[in-house]
N, C-alpha and C positions, 0 to 999 in steps of 0.2 A: 504494500500499500504506499502511495506517495502522498506526503503532506505538504501543502503550500505554506512555507514558513513566512512569507512576506505579507500575507493578509491575515487579519485576526479571524478567528473562528466565529461563524454567525450562530446565534442561538436559534434552535428549531422554533418556528412560530407556527401555531395551528390556526388556519382560517376559521372563522365563526361559522362559516357555512358548512363545515365538514365535522364529522363525528367519528369517534373510534368505537367500532363495534367488536373488535377482536379482543383476544385476551392479552394480558401483559406479557405472558410467557410464549405467546405465538409470534409469528412475523406480523408486526402491526399492519393493519389494512384500513386505510382511511376511506370511509364511505361518505360521499357527499350527500347529506341529507337533503339539501336543496334540490339535487338531482332527482330524488325520489319524489319529493313534494311537487316539483315542477312538471311531473309526468302525470297528466290528469285526463288526457283525451279519451281514455277508456272508461272513466267513471261515470256512472249514471247520475250522481248528485255530488255536491261540493263537500269537502271534508271541513271540520270545524276550523274557526279562524284562530282559536286560542292554541297554546303550545301543546304539542303531542307529549305523552307521559312515559311511554315504554317503547323499547326497541325489541325486535325478536326476529328469528328467521325460521320459516317453515320450509324445510328441505326434504328432497327425495320423497315426494308425495305421491301416493297411489290414491285414485279416486274411483270408488265403485258406486254406481248410480242405479237405483231401482224405481220403477214406476209403482205408486201404491194407491190404494183406493182413498179417496178424499175423506169419506165418512170415517173410515178407520183411523187415519192420521189426525183428523179434527179432534178426536178424544184425547190425544196425547199432548196437545199444544194449548197453552192458555188462551182463553177466549178473546182476550184483548189484542192478540196478535192475529193478523190476516194471513192466511196460507197463500202463498203465491203459487201460480200454475204456469205451465208452458203448454200453450195450445190445449188448455182444459185439463191437463194432466198434472198431478202432484207427484214430487219426487222425494225420495229420501236417499241420502248418500253416506257411505262409510269412507272416511278419509284417514289413511294410515301414513304418518310422516315422522320426521325427526325434528323436534323443537330444538333450537340452538341459539345461544347467546342472548337469551331473554334477560332483560335488565331494565330498571328504571332509568329515566333520563339523567345524564350526567354522572352515572355510576358504571363501573365495570361489571361484566357478568362474572359469575362464579361458576366455573365449568361443572362441578359435581352437582350443582343445583340447576344451573341454567340450560343444560343439555339433557334431553330425555326423549324417548319415543312416546308418541301419542296416537291414540285412535279416538276419533269422534264420530258419532252418528248424528247427522244434521238433516233438518229439512229447511224449507225455503219460505221466507216471510217478505211481505210488502206492506209496511206501515207508513202512511203519509208519503208514499213514493220513495221510501228509503228501503231499498231491497237489501235484505240481509239474511242471516241464518239463525236457527234455533237448535241448540243442542238437545237431542233426546238421550244421549249418553256421552260420556267423556271419560277417557282412561289415559293413565300415564304409567310409565314403566319404572318409576323410582319412588320409594316410599316418601322420602323427604321432599322431593319435588311435587308430589301429589299433595301433600299436606300444605306446603307454602302456596302452591297455585290455588288451591281451593279457599285457603284463607284470605289471600290478597285480592283474587279476582271474583269471588263469590260464585264461580262456576262449579258445578257438581262433580269435581274430579273424583276418580276412584283408582285404586291401584290395580294394575294388571301385570302379569308376567309377560314381557315382551323381549323377543330377540329378533334382530334383523341383520341382514348383510345387503350387499348391493343387489342381490337377486332373490332374497327370501325375506318374508315378514311373517312372524309367528307370535300370536298372543293368546294367553289364557286368563280370563277373569274368573277365578275360582269361586268367588262370592255369587256370581250370577250364572255361572256355566256358559259364559260367552267365549267363543273360540274363533280365531282366524289363523289360517295356515295357507300361505300362497307362495309360489315360485313363479317368477316372471323374468322377461327379457325386454329391456327398454329398446324401442325402435326410433326411427327418425321422426322429427316433427312434421306434422301435416302441413300442406301447403298453405291453408288458411283455416281458422276456427269457424265453426258453424255457429249459427245463432243459438243453438242449444248448448254448445260448448261454453259460449260466453254467458248464457243464462245460469249455468251450473257453477261456473267458476268465479265470475266477476261479481263478488258480493263484498260490500264495504262496510258492513256493521254486523254485530251479533246481538241478539236479544236473549235475555234470561230472566227468570222470575225468582225473587228471594223475598220470603215473608209477605207473599201475596202482592208484591210490587213488581212492576216490569222496569228493567233497565236496559240500556243499550250502550255498547262500546263501539265507538266509530273507529275504523282502521283505514289504513291507506298503504298501498304498495303498487309497484309497476304491474302491468298486465301479466297474468299467468302465461307462461310459454309452455304449452302442453305438447306431449309427444305420444306417438302410438306405443302400445305395450302389448306384448304377446304373453298371455297367462298360460303357463305350462301346468300349474296345479292351483286349484282353489277349493279350500274347504272352509266354509264360513257358517257360523251358527250363532246368530244374535236374534233374540226374541224380545220384543218391546211392546208391551200391551198385546194387541191382536196381530202385530206385524211380525212375520217370521222371515228373516233374511237367510234363507238357506238355498235358494235357487241362484242360477247364473244371473249376474247383473245385466241390465239393459244396455249399459254404456260404461266404459273404462277409460280413465285417462291417467297419465303420469306426467309429473313435472319435476324438474331439478330443484325448483323452489322459488320463493320470493323473500325479499327483506321488507319487514312490516314495522310500520309506526302505528301505535295505538294511543287513543286519547282516555282521559279519565271517564269512567262510566257516568252516564246521565240518566236520570229518572225520566221515563216516558209517560 
């Protein structure tokens, strides 16, 4: 390494428009938050004007989508939330991914807490033209992460035994006898996303109920880049109310992931 001894060393200066999302013991990666916030052409509504509160990454995501009967689903969702439909059809999706680098604004992530595998079962909501999701079930692969996520977010996280590789995802929720076991191969990106692809993935808030009160978390990220995926093996067994997710999904997606900004929850 050659050092220029004729000029004083300059201190590292961080631009206000950038943020550190990586860990202090990893190679630092500067993420321009303004770049994320400035990419809004894919959003159906504006994000809040106040400051975001949390950063997180949803990586290596598998989406399994099923058509379900409206009346059966309606019983599982709070009446204050309007079920969204695509061409008159209601959907429920299982999303299996790896949560990484989740942290409050201005703080560093703590790897053994901030990184964990997650599975959520979600359906689709449209309240006041704010298209979002509602979780019918949500699981995390670490005890401590489950407890902290449930306490801080208010979302009904449960512990599940989850193992994953780049080509496998396996989960067992012993308490509810829920199971997922899949082997897959990721393919190329489609030439363009269909309107249904966008309807299922481009959701920018999530709703939940706590103590009979409905809350909403607003989120923002760049548009999901989805890929085709070849499912070599799929064994899924989830039963929620009268919904049984044991058959082949109607549609499957894969994405390398998105970097997400989230706002403080708001009462609806």
